[in-house]
VEXDREN-2710 file (C-alpha; in Angstrom, 1 decimal):
% VEXDREN-2710
k/r/px/py/pz
1/UNK/9.1/-21.2/-4.0
2/UNK/8.8/-17.5/-5.1
3/UNK/9.7/-17.1/-8.7
4/UNK/12.1/-14.5/-10.0
5/UNK/10.6/-11.4/-11.7
6/UNK/10.0/-11.3/-15.5
7/UNK/11.8/-8.1/-16.1
8/UNK/14.0/-5.5/-14.3
9/UNK/15.5/-2.4/-15.9
10/UNK/17.6/0.5/-14.5
11/UNK/17.4/4.2/-15.3
12/UNK/20.0/6.9/-14.5
13/UNK/18.9/10.6/-14.6
14/UNK/20.9/12.9/-16.8
15/UNK/20.4/16.0/-14.7
16/UNK/20.7/14.8/-11.1
17/UNK/22.1/11.8/-9.2
18/UNK/18.7/10.1/-9.2
19/UNK/18.6/6.4/-10.1
20/UNK/15.5/4.5/-10.8
21/UNK/14.2/1.0/-11.6
22/UNK/11.2/-0.7/-13.1
23/UNK/10.5/-4.3/-12.2
24/UNK/7.7/-6.3/-13.8
25/UNK/7.0/-9.5/-11.7
26/UNK/4.5/-10.9/-14.1
27/UNK/2.1/-9.9/-17.0
28/UNK/-1.5/-11.2/-17.0
29/UNK/-3.4/-10.7/-20.2
30/UNK/-0.3/-8.8/-21.4
31/UNK/-0.9/-6.2/-18.6
32/UNK/0.9/-5.3/-15.4
33/UNK/0.2/-2.6/-12.8
34/UNK/1.9/-1.1/-9.8
35/UNK/3.0/2.2/-8.3
36/UNK/6.2/4.2/-8.3
37/UNK/7.9/5.3/-5.1
38/UNK/10.5/8.0/-4.5
39/UNK/12.7/8.1/-1.4
40/UNK/16.5/8.5/-0.9
41/UNK/16.7/4.9/0.5
42/UNK/15.1/3.2/-2.5
43/UNK/17.4/0.5/-4.1
44/UNK/17.0/-2.1/-6.8
45/UNK/16.5/-5.1/-4.5
46/UNK/13.7/-3.2/-2.7
47/UNK/11.9/-2.5/-6.0
48/UNK/12.2/-6.2/-6.9
49/UNK/10.7/-7.2/-3.6
50/UNK/7.9/-4.7/-4.0
51/UNK/7.1/-5.9/-7.6
52/UNK/7.0/-9.5/-6.3
53/UNK/4.6/-8.4/-3.6
54/UNK/2.4/-6.8/-6.3
55/UNK/2.2/-10.0/-8.2
56/UNK/0.8/-11.7/-5.0
57/UNK/-1.3/-8.7/-4.2
58/UNK/-3.2/-8.9/-7.4
59/UNK/-4.0/-12.6/-6.7
60/UNK/-5.1/-11.8/-3.1
61/UNK/-7.3/-9.0/-4.5
62/UNK/-9.1/-11.5/-6.8
63/UNK/-7.8/-9.8/-9.9
64/UNK/-7.2/-11.9/-13.0
65/UNK/-6.8/-9.0/-15.5
66/UNK/-3.4/-7.7/-14.4
67/UNK/0.1/-8.8/-13.2
68/UNK/2.3/-7.0/-10.8
69/UNK/5.1/-4.4/-11.3
70/UNK/6.7/-1.6/-9.3
71/UNK/8.8/1.4/-10.0
72/UNK/11.3/3.1/-7.6
73/UNK/13.4/6.2/-7.7
74/UNK/16.3/6.8/-5.3
75/UNK/15.7/10.6/-4.7
76/UNK/14.3/12.9/-2.1
77/UNK/10.6/13.5/-2.9
78/UNK/10.7/16.7/-0.9
79/UNK/13.3/18.4/-3.1
80/UNK/11.9/21.2/-5.3
81/UNK/12.8/19.4/-8.6
82/UNK/11.3/16.0/-7.5
83/UNK/8.5/16.3/-10.1
84/UNK/10.9/17.0/-12.8
85/UNK/12.9/13.8/-11.8
86/UNK/9.6/11.8/-11.8
87/UNK/8.7/13.1/-15.3
88/UNK/12.1/12.1/-16.7
89/UNK/11.7/8.7/-15.2
90/UNK/8.3/8.2/-16.7
91/UNK/9.5/9.3/-20.1
92/UNK/12.3/6.8/-19.9
93/UNK/10.0/3.9/-19.1
94/UNK/7.3/5.1/-21.5
95/UNK/8.0/2.2/-24.0
96/UNK/7.2/-0.3/-21.3
97/UNK/4.0/1.6/-20.4
98/UNK/3.0/1.5/-24.1
99/UNK/3.6/-2.3/-23.9
100/UNK/1.1/-2.8/-21.1
101/UNK/2.8/-1.6/-17.9
102/UNK/0.6/0.7/-15.9
103/UNK/2.3/2.9/-13.3
104/UNK/0.6/4.8/-10.4
105/UNK/1.7/6.4/-7.2
106/UNK/3.3/5.1/-4.0
107/UNK/5.5/6.5/-1.2
108/UNK/6.6/10.0/-2.1
109/UNK/4.7/10.0/-5.4
110/UNK/1.1/11.4/-5.7
111/UNK/-1.0/9.5/-8.2
112/UNK/-2.6/12.8/-9.4
113/UNK/0.9/14.0/-10.3
114/UNK/1.5/10.9/-12.3
115/UNK/-1.7/11.4/-14.2
116/UNK/-0.8/15.0/-14.9
117/UNK/2.6/13.9/-16.3
118/UNK/0.9/11.2/-18.4
119/UNK/-1.1/14.0/-20.1
120/UNK/2.1/16.0/-20.7
121/UNK/4.0/13.2/-22.3
122/UNK/1.1/12.0/-24.5
123/UNK/-0.2/8.9/-22.6
124/UNK/-3.9/8.4/-22.2
125/UNK/-5.2/8.7/-18.6
126/UNK/-4.0/5.2/-17.9
127/UNK/-1.6/3.0/-19.9
128/UNK/-3.5/0.3/-21.8
129/UNK/-3.0/-2.7/-24.0
130/UNK/-4.4/-2.8/-27.6
131/UNK/-7.3/-5.1/-26.4
132/UNK/-8.2/-2.6/-23.7
133/UNK/-8.3/0.3/-26.2
134/UNK/-10.7/-1.6/-28.4
135/UNK/-13.1/-2.5/-25.6
136/UNK/-15.9/0.1/-25.1
137/UNK/-16.7/-1.2/-21.6
138/UNK/-13.1/-0.6/-20.5
139/UNK/-13.1/2.8/-22.1
140/UNK/-16.1/3.7/-20.0
141/UNK/-14.3/2.2/-17.0
142/UNK/-11.4/4.5/-17.5
143/UNK/-13.8/7.5/-17.6
144/UNK/-15.3/6.2/-14.3
145/UNK/-11.8/5.8/-12.9
146/UNK/-11.0/9.4/-13.7
147/UNK/-14.3/10.6/-12.1
148/UNK/-13.5/8.6/-9.0
149/UNK/-10.1/10.2/-8.6
150/UNK/-11.9/13.5/-7.9
151/UNK/-14.5/12.0/-5.5
152/UNK/-14.2/12.0/-1.7
153/UNK/-15.2/9.6/1.0
154/UNK/-15.4/10.8/4.6
155/UNK/-12.8/13.5/4.8
156/UNK/-10.4/12.1/2.1
157/UNK/-10.0/11.9/-1.6
158/UNK/-10.9/8.3/-2.7
159/UNK/-7.4/7.4/-3.7
160/UNK/-6.0/8.9/-0.5
161/UNK/-8.3/6.8/1.8
162/UNK/-8.8/3.5/0.0
163/UNK/-5.6/1.6/1.0
164/UNK/-5.8/2.8/4.7
165/UNK/-9.5/1.7/4.9
166/UNK/-8.6/-1.7/3.5
167/UNK/-5.9/-2.1/6.1
168/UNK/-8.6/-1.5/8.8
169/UNK/-11.0/-4.0/7.2
170/UNK/-8.3/-6.6/7.3
171/UNK/-7.4/-5.7/10.9
172/UNK/-11.0/-5.9/11.9
173/UNK/-11.5/-9.3/10.3
174/UNK/-8.3/-10.7/11.7
175/UNK/-9.0/-9.3/15.2
176/UNK/-12.5/-10.9/15.2
177/UNK/-11.1/-14.2/14.0
178/UNK/-8.7/-14.0/17.0
179/UNK/-11.6/-13.4/19.3
180/UNK/-10.3/-10.0/20.2
181/UNK/-12.4/-7.7/22.4
182/UNK/-14.0/-4.4/21.1
183/UNK/-12.1/-1.2/21.5
184/UNK/-8.6/-2.7/20.9
185/UNK/-5.7/-0.4/21.2
186/UNK/-3.9/0.5/17.9
187/UNK/-0.5/2.0/17.2
188/UNK/0.2/3.3/13.6
189/UNK/3.7/4.0/12.2
190/UNK/3.3/6.5/9.3
191/UNK/0.9/9.4/8.8
192/UNK/0.7/9.7/5.1
193/UNK/-2.3/8.7/3.1
194/UNK/-2.4/5.2/4.4
195/UNK/-1.6/5.9/8.0
196/UNK/-3.9/8.9/8.4
197/UNK/-6.9/7.3/6.7
198/UNK/-6.3/4.0/8.7
199/UNK/-6.3/6.0/11.9
200/UNK/-9.5/7.7/10.9
201/UNK/-11.2/4.5/10.0
202/UNK/-10.0/2.7/13.1
203/UNK/-11.5/5.5/15.2
204/UNK/-14.7/5.4/13.2
205/UNK/-15.0/1.7/13.8
206/UNK/-14.6/2.0/17.6
207/UNK/-10.9/1.0/18.0
208/UNK/-8.7/3.1/20.2
209/UNK/-5.7/4.7/18.4
210/UNK/-3.2/5.3/21.2
211/UNK/-0.1/6.1/19.2
212/UNK/0.9/7.6/15.8
213/UNK/4.5/8.0/14.5
214/UNK/5.6/10.1/11.6
215/UNK/9.0/10.9/10.2
216/UNK/9.7/13.3/13.1
217/UNK/8.0/12.2/16.3
218/UNK/5.7/9.8/18.0
219/UNK/2.6/10.9/19.8
220/UNK/1.1/8.7/22.5
221/UNK/-1.9/8.7/24.8
222/UNK/-2.9/5.4/26.5
223/UNK/-6.6/6.6/26.7
224/UNK/-6.7/7.3/23.0
225/UNK/-5.8/10.2/20.7
226/UNK/-8.2/12.7/19.1
227/UNK/-7.8/11.2/15.7
228/UNK/-10.2/13.5/13.9
229/UNK/-8.3/16.5/15.2
230/UNK/-4.9/15.1/14.2
231/UNK/-6.1/14.3/10.7
232/UNK/-7.7/17.7/10.2
233/UNK/-4.4/19.3/11.2
234/UNK/-2.1/17.0/9.2
235/UNK/0.8/18.7/7.5
236/UNK/2.0/18.0/3.9
237/UNK/4.2/15.0/3.3
238/UNK/2.4/13.0/6.0
239/UNK/3.6/14.9/9.1
240/UNK/1.8/15.4/12.4
241/UNK/1.2/19.0/13.5
242/UNK/2.4/19.3/17.2
243/UNK/0.1/22.4/17.6
244/UNK/-2.9/19.9/17.4
245/UNK/-1.6/17.8/20.4
246/UNK/-3.5/17.9/23.7
247/UNK/-1.5/18.8/26.8
248/UNK/-1.7/15.3/28.2
249/UNK/-0.2/13.6/25.1
250/UNK/3.3/12.2/25.3
251/UNK/5.8/13.0/22.6
252/UNK/8.5/10.3/22.1
253/UNK/11.3/9.4/19.8
254/UNK/9.6/8.0/16.7
255/UNK/11.6/4.8/16.9
256/UNK/9.6/3.7/20.0
257/UNK/6.4/3.0/18.1
258/UNK/7.2/-0.7/17.8
259/UNK/7.4/-1.3/21.6
260/UNK/4.3/0.6/22.7
261/UNK/1.7/-1.3/24.7
262/UNK/-1.1/-2.1/22.2
263/UNK/-3.2/-4.9/20.7
264/UNK/-2.7/-4.1/17.0
265/UNK/0.4/-2.6/15.4
266/UNK/0.2/-1.1/11.9
267/UNK/3.4/-0.3/10.0
268/UNK/2.1/2.1/7.3
269/UNK/5.2/3.8/5.8
270/UNK/8.6/2.5/5.0
271/UNK/10.0/-1.0/4.3
272/UNK/11.9/-3.2/6.8
273/UNK/10.9/-1.2/9.9
274/UNK/10.3/-4.4/11.9
275/UNK/13.6/-6.2/12.0
276/UNK/15.8/-8.5/14.0
277/UNK/16.8/-5.7/16.4
278/UNK/13.3/-4.6/17.4
279/UNK/10.9/-7.5/16.7
280/UNK/11.4/-8.9/20.2
281/UNK/10.0/-5.6/21.6
282/UNK/6.6/-6.0/19.9
283/UNK/3.8/-6.2/22.5
284/UNK/0.9/-6.4/20.1
285/UNK/-0.6/-9.7/19.3
286/UNK/-1.6/-8.7/15.7
287/UNK/0.5/-6.8/13.1
288/UNK/-1.4/-5.5/10.1
289/UNK/1.0/-4.5/7.3
290/UNK/-0.2/-1.2/5.8
291/UNK/3.2/-0.6/4.1
292/UNK/4.8/-2.8/1.5
293/UNK/7.5/-5.2/2.9
294/UNK/7.7/-3.6/6.4
295/UNK/9.0/-6.8/8.0
296/UNK/12.3/-8.5/7.4
297/UNK/12.7/-12.3/7.2
298/UNK/14.7/-12.3/10.4
299/UNK/11.8/-10.5/12.2
300/UNK/9.3/-13.0/10.8
301/UNK/11.1/-15.8/12.6
302/UNK/11.0/-13.8/15.9
303/UNK/7.3/-12.9/15.5
304/UNK/6.3/-16.4/14.8
305/UNK/8.1/-17.7/17.9
306/UNK/6.4/-15.0/19.9
307/UNK/3.0/-16.0/18.6
308/UNK/2.3/-12.7/16.9
309/UNK/-0.2/-13.0/14.1
310/UNK/0.4/-11.0/10.9
311/UNK/-2.0/-9.8/8.1
312/UNK/0.6/-9.6/5.4
313/UNK/1.1/-6.6/3.2
314/UNK/-0.3/-8.0/-0.1
315/UNK/-3.5/-8.9/1.7
316/UNK/-4.0/-5.9/4.0
317/UNK/-2.9/-3.1/1.7
318/UNK/-4.6/-4.1/-1.6
319/UNK/-6.9/-1.1/-1.7
320/UNK/-5.1/1.0/-4.3
321/UNK/-5.0/-1.8/-6.9
322/UNK/-8.5/-3.0/-6.1
323/UNK/-10.1/0.4/-6.8
324/UNK/-8.2/0.8/-10.0
325/UNK/-9.1/-2.7/-11.4
326/UNK/-12.6/-2.7/-10.1
327/UNK/-13.4/0.6/-11.8
328/UNK/-11.6/0.1/-15.1
329/UNK/-12.8/-3.4/-15.6
330/UNK/-16.3/-2.5/-14.5
331/UNK/-16.7/-4.6/-11.4
332/UNK/-18.2/-1.5/-9.8
333/UNK/-19.3/1.9/-11.0
334/UNK/-17.9/5.3/-9.8
335/UNK/-20.0/5.4/-6.6
336/UNK/-17.9/6.0/-3.5
337/UNK/-19.8/3.6/-1.2
338/UNK/-19.9/0.9/-3.8
339/UNK/-16.1/1.1/-4.2
340/UNK/-15.6/0.9/-0.4
341/UNK/-18.0/-2.0/0.0
342/UNK/-16.3/-3.9/-2.8
343/UNK/-12.9/-3.5/-1.1
344/UNK/-14.4/-4.4/2.3
345/UNK/-15.8/-7.7/1.0
346/UNK/-12.6/-8.7/-1.0
347/UNK/-10.1/-7.9/1.7
348/UNK/-12.1/-9.6/4.4
349/UNK/-12.4/-12.8/2.2
350/UNK/-8.7/-12.9/1.7
351/UNK/-7.9/-12.2/5.3
352/UNK/-10.3/-14.9/6.5
353/UNK/-8.8/-17.4/4.0
354/UNK/-5.3/-16.5/5.2
355/UNK/-6.0/-16.8/8.9
356/UNK/-8.2/-19.8/8.8
357/UNK/-5.6/-21.7/6.8
358/UNK/-2.8/-20.6/9.1
359/UNK/-4.8/-21.7/12.1
360/UNK/-5.6/-25.1/10.6
361/UNK/-2.0/-25.8/9.5
362/UNK/-0.3/-24.2/12.5
363/UNK/2.0/-22.3/10.1
364/UNK/3.0/-18.6/10.0
365/UNK/0.7/-16.4/8.0
366/UNK/3.3/-15.2/5.6
367/UNK/4.3/-18.7/4.6
368/UNK/0.7/-19.5/4.1
369/UNK/0.1/-16.4/2.1
370/UNK/2.9/-17.1/-0.3
371/UNK/1.4/-20.5/-1.0
372/UNK/-2.3/-19.7/-1.4
373/UNK/-1.9/-16.4/-3.2
374/UNK/0.9/-17.4/-5.6
375/UNK/0.3/-15.6/-9.0
376/UNK/0.2/-17.3/-12.3
377/UNK/3.3/-17.5/-14.4
378/UNK/4.0/-14.4/-16.6
379/UNK/2.7/-14.1/-20.1
380/UNK/4.2/-11.6/-22.6
381/UNK/3.9/-7.8/-22.7
382/UNK/1.6/-6.2/-25.3
383/UNK/3.4/-6.1/-28.6
384/UNK/3.7/-2.7/-30.2
END
């Protein structure tokens, strides 16, 4: 049984109609971590579900130093005053951050913008507990973390690629466990940091990316898209550039991504995009959840009955928290390949554990994941 979260608070902006929430699912060692998302559709229940997933994600990522939390702001991140709204939200939850709640970026919120605001409001580069502040090794880890934020891997900033690459490592492990053939066809929904970097990594590893959807359109080619060209031409806010499309590409309504003929389907943007009204259209045999909570409970029942395997979100999309914890708590140093190798090993171990147990028990992967990656009960926040 999934426990209720430890803490949920609401914030109301004084200058706009923005509403926000902070949910801490659990503290571990008086510390909790998670990102903040900004989108007009964000609501309290969504933030609670996301925070719950973070608690499980830390467990799947083999992290014992931190519990899970999540922030959410119901506001359009494309509005010109979005950063001002974000700053007022972070000011409002500053007492919680000073008590051991560390906030990063998520959908609609760039982590580098969060770090900049931290500096403006008097928070060290990352929120810390008193024990962390007194530990020289962790202080060096924070320096390493800040260095890594400016580093690149392939054609991406480290923090822009790490989650998407982790999604591909999970997909690759699951596909091999299923006995899948090389060159499998992949469709990706979302072309932000996660979707774009996943597309690039799939292409790099020999998979065939046949479809990519963004907020405006779906581009499809059964023989494979020129991923490197699409990534190089990517527009701000995770949008495809139609000028980079080849003449033989097909443009479709972006809702059609879920029903394209493919082997692997990757939702990598919004929540609840696979639901009771479209789950029966899925042709893929494997779904790898690059987004948080992209599949509804009703859809889960349909997918299980169809025999579709799922690498769940808190296993597949752990990259953002693993890099943070691995650097700050000195599991790895600020060396790009070492960071990627660490994530590769961890995400594959958890994926293998999930799929082997699901196969042995004959149960659905999500049910198994909630059992084997259940987080420890919450301890208390860091006292001021």
